[in-house]
N, C-alpha and C positions, 0 to 999 in steps of 0.2 A: 922650133925643134926639127921641123922638116929640112930647114936650111943646114942644120948641123949634121944630121944623119937621117936621111930619109928612109933608109931600110929599118933602122930600129924604131923609127916612128910609126911606120906601117905595122910592124909586129906589135908594138904597144897598143896601137888603136885596135888591132884585131883581137888581142886578148881581152881588152876592156869591152868591146862589143859583144864578144862571146860570153863574158860574165854577165852582161846586161840581159842577153837572151835567155841565159839559164835562170836568172831570177824572175824574168817575166813568165817563163814557162812553168816554173814550180809554184809561183804565186804564194810566197810565204806569208803567213798571217802574222806580221810583225809591224810595228810602228817605228819608223826611222827617226822620229823626232825632228823633222826638217823645219827650217825656218819659215817655210811656206805656211805651215799650220799656224804659227804664231802671227804671221801677217794676215792670214784669213780671219783670225779672231779679231785682230785689231780693226780691220776694215769693216767687219760686221758690227762691232760695237760702235765705231764712229758713225756708220750709216744709220743705226738705230737712233742714236742721239740727234742726228740731223733731221731725221724723219719726225722726231717728236716735236720739233720746233717749226714744222711746216703745216700751215693751215689746211683744213680739209676743203676739198672741192668735189663737186658731183662727177666731173670729168675723170677724176682719179679714183673713183670708187672701186674697191676690190672686195668681192664676197669672201670673207674669212670665216671659216666654218668650224665650229666645235661639234664633233660627231659623238653622240652617246651610243657607242657600239660595244662597250665593254672590251674584251680582247679583240684586236683587229681580225684575228684568224676566224672568228666565230661568225662574222656577219659580212662576207665579201660584197653583197649587193649595196649595202649601205656605204661601205668605204669606196666602192667603185663610183657610185653616184657622186659622192663628194669630190673625188678625184677628177671626174669629168668637168666639174665646176671650177675647181682650183688648180688644175694641172698646169704647172710651170709659171703660174701668174699670181697665185693667192696662197694664204696660210691656211693650213688644215691641222687641227689638233684633234686627236682621238682620245676620249676620256673614258676611264673605267673607275667604278666606284666599288671598293671592297669593304663590306661591313666589319670584317674582323681586323684586328690590329696585326700588321704584317712585320716581320723582321726585315731588316735591311737586305739580308741575303735573298730572301724570298722575293722582296720587291725588285731587286736588281735582276733576278732571274726572269721575272715577268716582263720587265722593260726590254731586256734583251731579246727575249723570245718574240715580242711584238715587233720590235725594230727589225729583226731578221726576216720576218714574214713580210713587212713593208718593203724591205730591200729587195727581197726576191721578186716581188711584184712590181719593182720599179716605181713605187709610190713615194712621193715626197711629202711626208707628214711627220708630226711629232706625236708621240704616245705618252700620255700622262695618267698616273694612277693615284688616287686618294684613297686611303684606308681608314678604318675605325670611324666611318660615318654611315648613317642610314642613307638610303637612296636619295631622299629629298635634300638632306643637308649636304651630301657629297656632290650633287649636281650644282647646288648653289655655290659651293666652294669652287668648283671647276668654272662656272660662269664668271665669278668675281675674280678669280686669281689666274686663269689661264692667259698665257701671253704677257706682253709688257708694252706699255706705251701704245703707238699706233699699230703695232703688230699684236692685236688682240681680236678675238672672235667677234663677229657682228651678226652671225647667224647661228642658231641652234638647230642641228639636224638630228632627229630621232626616228625610230621606227613606231609603226602603229601597234597599239596594244590590242591584239585581236581576242585575247582571253579576258577582256574587261568584264564580261558578263558572269564569268565563273570564278575569277580570281578572288583573293582576299580583299575585303573592303577597304583596308588600309592601303593596299597596293593601288587601287583605283584612285583613292584620294591623293596619293603621293604622285601618281602620273599627272593628275589634273593640276596639282600645285606646281609642279615642274614647269608646265606651260605659263602659268601666272608669273613665276619667278623670272622666267626668260623675258617676258614682256616688261616686268617691272624694271629689269636691268637694261631695257632698251635694246634688246636683241630681237632680231627677226626669228620667226620659227618656221621650220619645214618638217612635215611628218610624211614619212614614206610607208606606203602600204603595197605589198606585193601579194598576188594570189596565193602563193605558198609560204609567205612570211620571209623574214630576212635572217632568221636564226638557223644556222647550219653547224652549231657546236657539237652535234651528234656524230660528225665524221672525224675520222683520224686523218692525220696528215704527216708526211715526211718532207720537211723543208730542206733543200740543198744547203750545204755549208757554204757561207760566203764570208770572207774576212771582214771584220768590223774595225780594224784599227788603221785602215788606209795605207796599205803597202804601196809598192810601185804601180800594181795593176790590180784592180778589183776583179774578183771571180764573178762576173755578172752572169746571172742565170737567165735562160731564155723564158723561165717561169711558165712553161707550158703545162696545162693541166692534163694529166693522164690517168685513165682508169687503170685498174690493176692488170687488166689484160692488154694494156699498151695502146688503147685507142685515144688519140688526142682530140680534145674537145674544146680548146680555147685557153685563153689566158685566165686562169681561175684558181681559187684557193679556198680552203676551209680548214678547220682544226677540230681536234677532239673535243668532247663535252667538257665544259666547265661552268659552274653555276655561280661564279663570283658576281656577275652582273648581268642582268637581262633587261636592257633598256629599250627593247624593240617590241615586236609584236607578241613576244612570249615573256614579257616581264613578269617575273615571279619573286617578289621581295621576300616572301616568307621562307623560301627555300634557300635564300643566300647564306644563312647562318649555318647550314649543314656542310659547306664546302670545306675540305681539308687538303685540297691540292696546293702544293707549294711551288712546283715547277713543272715544266712540260715533261710529261712522260709518254712516249709512243708505245703502246702495248703491241707485242708481237703477235701477228695474225697466226692462225693454226695453219698447218701445212696444207697448201692447195696446189692444184695443177698449174696455176699461172705464176708461181713464185719465180720462175725464170724471167718473165716480163717485168716482175716488180724489181729484180736486181738490175736488169738492164736499164730501167727507167731511172733508178737511183744513180747508176753509173753515168748517165747523161746529164746529171744535175737537174732533171725535171722534177717538178713538185708532184708527188704521189699521194693519193688520198684514197680512202676506203671506208666502209662501214665498220662499226664496232667488231663485227665478226671477221673482218678482213676481206669481205667479198666486194664485188664491183658496185660502184654507185649507179643507180638507175639513170637513164639518159634524161628524164624529165626533171630530175634534181639538178643534174649538171646545167641543163638549159635555164633553170630557175636561178642558179647561182651566177650565170654569166649574162644575165639580161642586159646589163649596162657595159659589158666588156667584150661583146661579140659584134663584129661588123655584119650588118644585115642591109639588104636593099629595100627600097620602097617603105621606109618607116614613116610614120606620122606622129607628130607631137600636137596634141590638142590642148590649147591654152584657154582656160575659162577665166577671163579677167573680169571679176565681179566687183571688186572694191578698189578704190584708189588709195593704195598703202605705200606709195613712193615708186611703184613700178617694178618691184622685185619679182612679182609673179610673172612678168613679161621678160625680165632680164635673164633669169635662170634657164628657161627653155631655149632662149636664143644662144646662150653660151654653150649649152649641151649640143645644139645643132652645128656648132662650128668644130666639134671634135671629130677626129678621123673616123671613129666607129659609128657616128651619127651624122656624118657630113651629108649624106644623101637624103636626110629627113626633110619632110615637109611640115611646116608650121601652119596649123589651122587655128584661127583666133575666133573665139566666141565671146560675145558681150551681150548684156541684157538691155532691153529697152521696154519702157511701159507706155510709149507714145506710139501707138499703132499708125496713126495718121502721119507721122513724121519719120516713119521707119527709114525711108531712103535717105533723108537728110542726116539722120544720126549715123547711118552706116557710111555715108560719104565723109562726115567729120571724123569718124573713128579711123577710116582708111587714111585720111590726111595725117592724123596724129601718129599712126604707125609708120608712115612714110618719113615723117620728120624725125622720128626716132631711129630711123634706118633699120627697121625690123623687116627682114625679108619673109613675108608671109605668102602662103599659096592661096588662102581663101579667108574670107571674113564673113562671119554669120551673126546677124543681130537677132537674138532670141527673144521672143515676146511671150507673154502669159505667165510670168513667174509669180504673179499674185493671184492666179486662178486657184481654185480649190483643187487639190490633188485627187487622184482616182481612189475609189474605196479600197481597192487592192492594196495600194501603197499606204493608205491609212492603217489598214489591218496589219500590214508587215511592221509598221512602226510600233503599233500596240503590242505586237508579239515580242518585239525586241525589249520593250520596257516592262514586259509582264513580270519579271523577276524583281523589279524595283518598286512596284506599286504598293506593297505591304511589307511589313517587318520593321526591324530596328536599323538604326544608322541613318545615313543620308539617303533617303528614298525620294522618289518623285511623288509629290503630293498633287491632289486634284486642283489645288489653287495654283500651283506652278504650271500645271499643264494648260490650264485655262489662260493664264496670264501670257504664256509663250506660244499660244496656239498659232498666232500669225507667223512668228518666226519658224516654228516647226513645220507648217505648211509650205513655207518657202523652201526649206531644205527638201521636203518631200518633192516638190515640183522640180527642184534642180536635179534630184535623182532621176526623175522621169526623163528630163531633157538629156542627162548624160547617158542613159540607156538608149535613147533615140539617136543621138549624134556621135557618141565617143566610145560605143561598145567595142569597136574593132581597132581603136587607135593602139599604137605601140607604147605611148606614154601620155598620161593626162596630168597636166599641171593646172591646179585650180586654187582660187583664193580660199584660205582657211577661215572659217567662221570665228569670230572673236569670242574667246571664252571669258565673258565679263563676270568678275567675282561678285558674289552675293546677289547675282541675278539669275544665273542658271546653275544648276547642280551638276555634279560630275556625271551621274548616269544619263541625265537629259543630253548633256553636251556630247558625250560619247555615242549616244543613239544617233545624233545628227551625223557624225563622222562615219558611223557604221553604215547608214543609208547611202551616203555619198560615195563610199568606196567599196560596198559589197558587190561581188560578182562583176568586177571591173578589171581592166588591164592594170598594170602598175600605175598608181596614183600618187602624185606628190602635192600635198596641201601646203600652201605657202602663205605666210602673212607677214608683211613688212613691218617696220617699226616707225612708219610714217616719214622716214628720211628719204629724200628723193635720191634715186640711184640711176636715173636716166636723164639725159639732157639732149638738146638739139639746137642746131643753128638755123636761123630763118634765112 
C-alpha cells in the first residue's frame, strides 16, 4: 500500500489510529466477539484435560482454597488472606450458601456483584453460590462439587465462630459438623480468627463500574480505599449488610431465613458536609465505603480490615508446628512471607519437645529439617513442658468458658467427658500459656489445629479449646493438613 500511494497510506493509518485511541479512551462496555475468546476457551479446556491425566507429585503441590466467606464484599480479611496464598499461582473459590431458593435473576445479580468486587480488588478468584440448602448441606455441596478434575479445592478456609457460646445450639453443631465433613472429604482445614472478627457486612460500599465483557481495554480501578472525607487508608473493601451467609466469626444460621435482599442496593447517605469529597472519590473510580448512616468509618476498623493487605515493616510470623500433618502448617506462612506486603516478615518457628535432656539435639535436628525444606526462618525455639499441669488461673478460665454447657439439654459437656479428656484439655491450656509467653506480640500466628475427632469430643469442648488458643491474641490461623505431604527436599 505504501508503494502504491504513500500519502494515502499515511492518512489511512492516521485515521485508524485515531479511531483506536478514541475507543481506548472511552472504554465502551461491549463484547466484540473476537476469535481470541474462542481460542482462550479451547486452550483452557485442552489444558484442563491434559492436567487430569498427569499424576500428582509433591513438587507440584498447589494450595487450592475454598473460602467460606459468603459474599466476598462482606469479609475482606478472609479473602485477602486466601489471595496472599493463591495469588497468581493457585485456585481460589469463594462459596456462599443461601438457605432460600433464589430466582435465576437474583442469583445472577449476586454473582455479578461479587465478581465486580473481586475485579475492583484485582483478585483472581471464582465466586459460587448454592441456594435452597441449610448451611451444613450447602457447605457439603460446595466441598464435593466445587472445581473440576485437578482444579478442585484441597483446603477449606473459614472464619472462627466467636459467638459459639451464645448462638443457637444447632448453629454450633453445624459449624462443628462442617469441620468433620471437610476432613472426611480429604480437605485440609484452616480457621482464621482476628481480634475484631472478619465480618464487615455492616458497612456500605460504592464499587466503581468496570466493564465485564472484555472490550479493548479494561477500566482497571486502583482500588484504593477511601473514607468519606477522602483519606486514603490502603487497598481495602467492604460491603453493606447482608445476612444470607455468615460462615465466619459471626455465623448466625437462625437469622439466615429472614433475608429478603435480592440484589445490591446502596442506600443514599443523608446530606453531610463531606459530600463533595464523596463525589470526588467516585469520580476517581476509588472504592468508597461508609457506615449505615453515611459517616466515616473509624480508623481502627480500617486497620482491622486491611491487616493482610497493607505493607508494614518489622512483621513477625510465628509458626507453631505441633503435628506432622504433611507440612501444610509450615508451607502456608512461608508462602505468605514471599508476598510483597509481607516480604520483610521474619518467620519464627516453635516446636514441642518432651526430652529435656536432649533439647539441643532435637533443636539441631529440627533446624536441619527446616534447612532441607528451604524454609528461611529467623529463629527456632524448642518449647518444653507441654505435659505439665497448667496454672490454676488458666484452669479457672477454661471452667468459666464451659460454664454455660455443663447443665441443660442438648449436646452438653458431661463430667465423664471432662474427666476422659482432661489430659488433652490440659495440653491446650498449657499451649495457651506458651502462646501468651512467646507470641503475644506477633503479627500473625500460624498454629496446628487440634483434630476434632467425632464421637470423642463434643462441639462445646472442642470450641473451648480453640477459644483458649486464640483468645486475646493477634491474628491466628489454625491449620490442619489432610496427611498428604506438601513439602519435599533434595539431599
